[in-house]
C-alpha positions in Angstrom: 24.3 54.5 47.7 28.0 55.4 47.9 29.5 58.9 47.7 29.0 60.5 44.3 32.2 60.6 42.3 33.5 64.0 41.4 32.9 65.1 37.8 29.7 62.9 37.4 27.4 65.9 37.7 27.5 69.5 36.5 30.0 72.0 38.0 27.5 74.8 38.5 24.1 75.1 40.3 21.1 74.5 38.0 17.7 76.1 37.6 15.3 73.7 36.0 12.3 75.2 34.2 9.9 72.2 34.0 7.2 72.9 31.4 4.3 70.5 31.8 5.2 70.2 35.5 1.8 68.8 36.5 1.7 66.1 33.7 2.0 62.3 33.9 5.7 62.1 32.9 6.7 64.9 35.4 4.9 63.1 38.3 6.1 59.6 37.4 9.7 60.2 36.4 11.0 63.8 36.4 10.1 65.1 39.9 11.3 61.8 41.6 14.4 61.8 39.4 15.3 65.5 40.1 14.7 64.9 43.8 17.2 62.0 43.8 19.8 64.0 41.7 19.4 67.0 44.0 19.5 65.2 47.3 22.1 62.5 46.5 24.8 65.2 45.7 24.9 64.9 41.9 24.0 68.6 41.5 25.8 71.4 43.5 22.5 73.2 43.8 19.1 72.9 42.2 15.8 74.9 42.1 12.8 74.0 40.0 10.3 76.4 38.4 7.2 74.4 37.4 5.1 75.7 34.4 1.8 74.3 33.2 -1.8 75.2 32.3 -3.0 74.4 35.9 -3.7 77.5 38.0 -1.6 76.5 41.0 0.7 78.4 43.3 4.1 77.3 44.7 2.5 75.6 47.7 0.1 73.7 45.4 3.0 72.6 43.3 4.9 71.4 46.4 1.9 69.3 47.4 1.8 67.8 43.9 5.5 67.1 44.0 5.3 65.4 47.4 2.4 63.2 46.3 4.4 62.3 43.1 7.4 61.2 45.2 5.2 59.2 47.6 3.6 57.4 44.7 6.4 56.9 42.2 9.8 57.2 43.9 11.7 53.9 44.0 13.8 55.2 46.9 13.1 56.1 50.5 12.4 59.8 51.1 14.2 61.3 54.1 12.2 64.2 55.6 15.2 66.5 55.8 15.9 65.9 52.1 12.3 66.7 51.3 12.4 69.9 53.3 15.4 71.3 51.4 14.0 70.1 48.0 10.6 71.6 48.7 12.2 75.0 49.5 13.6 75.1 46.0 10.2 74.6 44.2 8.4 77.4 42.6 5.5 77.6 40.1 4.2 79.8 37.3 0.9 79.2 35.5 1.2 79.4 31.8 -1.4 82.1 31.7 0.9 84.4 33.8 3.1 84.9 30.8 6.8 85.4 30.1 7.4 88.2 32.6 6.2 86.1 35.5 8.4 83.2 34.4 11.5 85.5 34.0 10.9 86.8 37.5 10.6 83.3 39.0 13.9 82.2 37.3 15.6 85.3 38.5 14.5 84.6 42.1 15.8 81.0 41.8 19.2 82.2 40.4 19.5 84.8 43.1 19.0 82.1 45.8 21.6 79.8 44.1 24.3 82.4 43.7 26.7 83.2 40.8 27.5 80.8 37.9 24.0 79.3 37.7 23.0 77.5 34.5 19.5 76.7 33.2 17.9 73.5 32.0 14.5 73.8 30.3 12.6 70.4 30.2 9.7 70.5 27.7 7.4 67.7 29.1 4.7 68.6 26.6 3.0 67.1 23.6 4.7 67.9 20.2 2.0 70.4 19.2 2.7 72.5 22.3 6.6 72.4 22.1 7.1 75.5 19.9 4.7 77.6 22.0 6.9 76.7 25.0 10.1 77.5 23.1 8.7 81.0 22.2 7.7 81.6 25.8 11.3 80.8 26.9 12.6 83.2 24.2 10.2 86.0 25.3 11.3 85.5 28.9 14.9 86.0 28.0 15.9 82.5 29.3 18.0 81.3 26.3 21.4 82.4 27.5 23.3 79.9 29.7 20.6 77.3 29.1 20.0 73.9 27.6 16.7 72.6 26.4 15.5 69.0 26.6 12.8 68.0 24.0 10.5 65.0 24.4 9.7 62.6 21.6 8.3 62.2 19.1 10.3 64.9 17.3 8.0 65.6 14.4 5.7 63.1 12.7 7.4 63.0 9.3 10.3 64.6 7.5 8.5 67.9 6.7 7.3 68.5 10.3 10.7 67.5 11.8 12.5 70.0 9.4 10.0 72.8 10.4 10.4 72.0 14.1 14.2 72.1 13.8 14.2 75.3 11.8 11.9 77.0 14.4 13.9 75.7 17.3 17.1 77.0 15.7 15.6 80.5 15.6 15.7 80.5 19.4 18.2 77.9 20.5 21.5 76.8 18.9 21.9 73.1 18.1 24.4 72.5 20.8 21.8 73.7 23.4 19.2 71.2 22.2 18.9 67.8 23.8 16.3 65.5 22.0 15.7 62.8 24.6 15.3 59.1 24.1 15.0 57.4 27.5 15.9 54.0 26.0 19.5 55.3 25.5 19.6 56.4 29.1 19.3 52.9 30.3 22.4 51.2 31.7 22.2 48.2 29.3 22.0 50.4 26.2 25.4 51.9 27.1 26.6 48.4 28.1 26.4 47.6 24.4 29.2 50.1 23.8 31.3 48.7 26.6 30.6 45.1 25.4 31.6 45.8 21.8 34.5 48.2 22.2 36.2 47.1 25.4 36.4 43.4 24.6 38.7 41.9 21.9 36.5 38.8 21.8 33.4 40.3 20.2 34.3 43.3 18.0 36.1 41.1 15.3 32.9 39.0 14.8 30.5 42.0 14.9 29.8 41.9 11.1 28.1 40.2 8.2 30.7 37.4 8.1 29.6 36.0 11.4 26.2 37.5 12.2 23.1 36.1 10.4 20.5 38.5 11.6 19.6 40.8 14.5 16.3 41.3 16.4 15.3 44.4 18.4 12.1 43.4 20.1 10.1 45.6 22.5 6.6 44.2 23.1 4.6 45.9 25.8 1.7 44.6 27.9 0.4 48.2 28.5 -2.7 49.7 26.9 -2.9 53.4 26.0 -4.5 54.6 29.3 -5.1 58.3 28.8 -2.9 58.6 25.7 -5.5 57.5 23.1 -5.8 61.0 21.6 -2.1 61.4 21.3 -1.7 57.8 19.9 -4.2 58.4 17.2 -1.9 61.1 15.8 1.2 58.9 16.0 0.8 55.1 16.2 3.4 52.6 17.1 5.9 53.4 14.3 6.2 57.1 15.0 5.9 56.6 18.8 8.4 53.8 19.2 10.4 52.9 16.1 11.7 56.2 14.9 12.4 57.5 18.4 13.6 54.3 20.3 14.2 51.2 18.2 16.2 53.0 15.5 18.4 54.7 18.1 19.2 51.3 19.7 20.0 50.0 16.2 22.4 52.9 15.8 24.3 51.9 18.9 24.3 48.2 17.9 25.5 48.8 14.3 27.8 51.8 14.5 31.5 51.7 13.6 34.1 52.2 16.5 34.2 56.0 17.3 37.5 57.7 17.3 37.0 58.3 21.1 34.2 57.9 23.6 33.0 61.4 23.3 29.7 62.9 22.3 30.7 64.2 18.8 32.4 61.0 17.5 29.6 58.8 18.8 26.9 61.0 17.3 28.8 61.0 14.0 29.1 57.2 13.9 25.4 56.8 14.7 24.4 59.2 12.0 26.6 57.2 9.5 24.5 54.2 10.3 21.3 56.2 9.6 22.7 57.5 6.4 23.5 53.9 5.4 19.9 52.6 6.1 17.9 51.7 3.0 14.4 53.3 2.8 11.8 51.1 4.6 10.0 48.9 2.1 6.3 48.7 3.0 6.3 45.1 1.8 8.6 44.2 4.6 6.4 45.7 7.3 3.5 44.2 9.3 1.1 46.7 11.0 -1.4 45.5 13.6 -4.1 46.8 15.8 -5.4 45.0 18.9 -9.0 44.0 18.9 -11.0 46.5 20.9 -8.7 49.5 20.2 -11.4 51.3 18.1 -13.8 51.1 21.1 -11.5 53.1 23.4 -12.3 56.7 24.3 -10.8 59.2 21.9 -10.3 56.7 19.1 -11.9 57.0 15.7 -14.3 54.0 15.2 -12.7 53.4 11.8 -9.1 54.1 12.9 -6.3 52.8 10.8 -3.7 53.6 13.5 -1.3 50.7 14.3 -0.8 49.6 17.9 1.7 47.1 16.6 4.5 47.2 14.1 7.2 44.7 12.9 9.6 45.5 10.1 12.7 44.4 8.4 15.4 47.0 7.7 18.7 46.8 6.0 22.0 48.8 6.4 23.8 49.1 3.1 27.4 49.4 4.3 30.5 47.2 4.3 29.9 45.8 7.8 26.2 45.0 7.5 25.4 44.4 3.8 22.8 41.6 3.6 22.2 41.3 7.3 18.5 41.8 8.1 17.5 43.8 11.2 14.0 42.8 12.5 12.3 45.3 14.7 9.0 44.6 16.6 6.9 46.6 19.1 3.3 46.8 20.1 0.8 47.4 22.9 -1.3 44.8 24.7 1.1 42.0 23.9 1.8 38.8 25.7 4.8 40.0 27.7 6.7 43.2 28.4 10.3 42.8 27.2 13.1 44.8 25.8 15.7 42.7 24.1 18.4 42.8 21.4 19.1 39.4 20.0 22.1 38.7 17.7 21.9 35.4 15.8 25.3 34.1 14.7 25.8 32.1 11.5 25.8 28.3 11.9 29.0 26.3 11.1 29.4 25.7 7.4 29.4 22.0 7.8 28.2 19.7 10.6 30.3 16.7 11.6 27.7 15.5 14.1 25.5 12.5 13.4 21.8 12.9 12.6 19.7 13.0 15.7 22.5 14.5 17.8 20.5 17.7 18.3 22.9 20.1 16.7 21.0 23.0 15.1 17.7 21.7 16.4 17.2 24.7 18.7 18.3 27.5 16.3 21.6 29.3 15.9 23.8 30.6 18.7 22.6 33.9 20.1 23.9 36.8 22.1 21.0 38.5 23.9 20.9 41.8 25.7 18.0 42.4 28.0 17.4 46.2 28.1 15.5 46.2 31.4 16.8 48.5 34.1 18.7 45.7 35.9 20.2 44.4 32.7 21.2 40.9 31.7 23.3 39.4 29.0 23.1 35.8 27.7 25.3 33.9 25.2 23.8 30.6 24.1 25.7 27.7 22.6 25.5 24.0 21.9 27.2 21.7 24.4 27.3 17.9 24.9 24.7 16.3 27.2 26.4 14.3 30.0 26.3 10.5 29.5 27.1 8.1 26.6 26.8 9.0 23.0 26.9 12.5 21.3 23.7 14.3 22.2 23.8 18.1 22.2 21.7 20.6 24.2 21.4 24.4 24.0 23.2 25.9 27.0 23.9 29.5 28.0 26.3 31.7 29.8 24.4 34.5 31.6 25.3 37.7 33.4 23.0 39.9 35.5 23.7 43.4 36.7 22.9 42.1 40.2 26.0 39.9 40.1 28.2 43.0 40.4 26.7 43.9 43.8 26.3 47.5 42.4 22.7 47.3 41.2 21.8 50.0 43.8 24.0 52.5 41.9 22.0 52.3 38.7 20.6 55.6 37.7 17.1 55.6 36.2 17.1 56.5 32.5 15.6 60.0 33.0 18.0 60.8 35.9 21.0 59.9 33.8 19.8 61.9 30.8 18.9 65.0 32.8 22.3 64.8 34.4 24.0 64.5 31.0 22.1 67.5 29.6 23.1 69.6 32.7 26.8 68.6 31.9 26.3 69.4 28.1 27.0 65.8 27.1 25.2 64.9 23.9 26.3 61.3 23.7 22.9 59.7 24.4 20.8 62.3 22.6 19.8 62.6 18.9 20.9 65.3 16.5 18.8 67.3 14.0 20.6 65.5 11.1 20.0 62.0 12.6 16.3 62.5 13.3 15.6 64.1 9.8 17.4 61.1 8.1 15.2 58.6 10.0 12.1 60.4 8.8 13.6 60.4 5.3 14.0 56.6 5.3 10.4 56.3 6.6 8.9 58.1 3.6 7.9 55.0 1.6 6.2 53.4 4.6 4.4 56.6 5.7 3.2 57.3 2.2 1.9 53.7 1.5 1.4 51.9 4.8 0.2 48.3 4.5 -3.3 47.7 6.0 -3.6 47.0 9.7 -4.2 43.4 10.7 -6.1 42.6 13.9 -4.5 40.7 16.8 -5.9 39.6 20.1 -4.8 41.4 23.3 -2.3 39.2 25.1 -0.9 37.7 21.9 2.4 38.2 20.0 0.8 40.3 17.2 -0.7 39.4 13.8 0.2 35.9 12.5 2.0 37.4 9.5 4.9 38.4 11.7 6.2 34.9 11.3 6.3 35.2 7.5 8.2 38.5 7.9 11.0 36.9 9.8 11.0 33.5 8.0 13.1 31.4 7.6 14.2 32.6 11.0 12.0 32.6 14.1 11.3 35.4 16.7 13.3 35.0 19.9 10.4 36.0 22.0 8.8 34.1 23.6 12.1 32.6 24.7 12.8 29.0 24.3 14.5 29.1 27.7 14.0 31.3 30.7 16.5 33.7 32.2 18.0 32.1 35.2 17.0 33.8 38.5 20.1 35.9 39.4 18.9 36.2 43.0 17.7 32.8 44.1 17.7 33.6 47.9 15.7 36.8 47.3 18.3 38.7 49.3 
């Protein structure tokens, strides 16, 4: 990786208080991510104070961190880098209380020198978040600090409002960063670049040219150790409110006055204010066969492991354009796509049997995987005599730029943005409360769950939901391999 450009990271050294430091997210993403940011030169100085229920000491935490890096880091670990990173690790068991935490942070700040700022990352379940917030308040760690909150942020409107009110008793709104790792992905931000930097697409980004939009995030994963958590949330709370609606906000928003956090947040919130309440009749809930037999699951559970819905944005740009959202566990493929279907020409001059329209409308497709791809499909003439048309596509892959090694992982980018105080890719109190508000009809009267087989595309009724259109996944054509030599 090349030299880090100036201004990309924070100006001042950072003390990270990592609450939930021994948990799964911390080991898989946060510790490897912080190691990369600290050792690649993004942060002028960084020390980490781990906090969790486990009765470890600093050496025990270092051993856990090293094991996490060996297992989950996608980059090579230089021993000299590890030695300097390990020196900056400390640990306080939750049972030791606020005074011990305050002392550990004071030691870290003394080692880093003047001008140090604090970032508190709450990698804890929603029911433990307020306890952690109170601990930080009691330890006197609110000043010069920012706090990163994990999703889901509440489970309905009332709980989100209570959580926001309690948070605001300790931290100001500008200190709070509600994380959505989907928005930290390079391709999610590429939507902004694609729309607003190119004169070709913004003029057709509206109801006059776009027929419908699909945001589709099937997962092959099962629940693993998360069954207890999932029973309290389900696919809608876990994925749609926190991830898919946020992607929809980027996709549907008006041009911001400038590419800055406040104008972007305001335009996203305008989209959320324009969303019509979710109609339960336009929702399919599913549960994979065998879910009720998993450990920690109620044998009569009504929790959905799959959800598909139609939502509408009642504003000038999008009136009448349906947005179809789908996500679920144990599905046929793991994908993350946004697919924009353009309207077909009002009249066809091509003869019957030419193939025009036979393979659906033209699509612009964003693949939201880490190494992103974009595809624009269109009809073109088949070589040879006569007028036969085939569906063709223009495709771009991040690998084509030769800079795929510079992609920051989503959590790395978001932690870095929080350290810099940049709210662009985070959600606001107003935005999250509005999304729970539009969810009220569905949460109060959810349709029954329908069973689907693991490894399928969900309940059969998803096809009626999207009719007369069809789901883009599974694709009618494969992505081209952007790296045929494997180099």
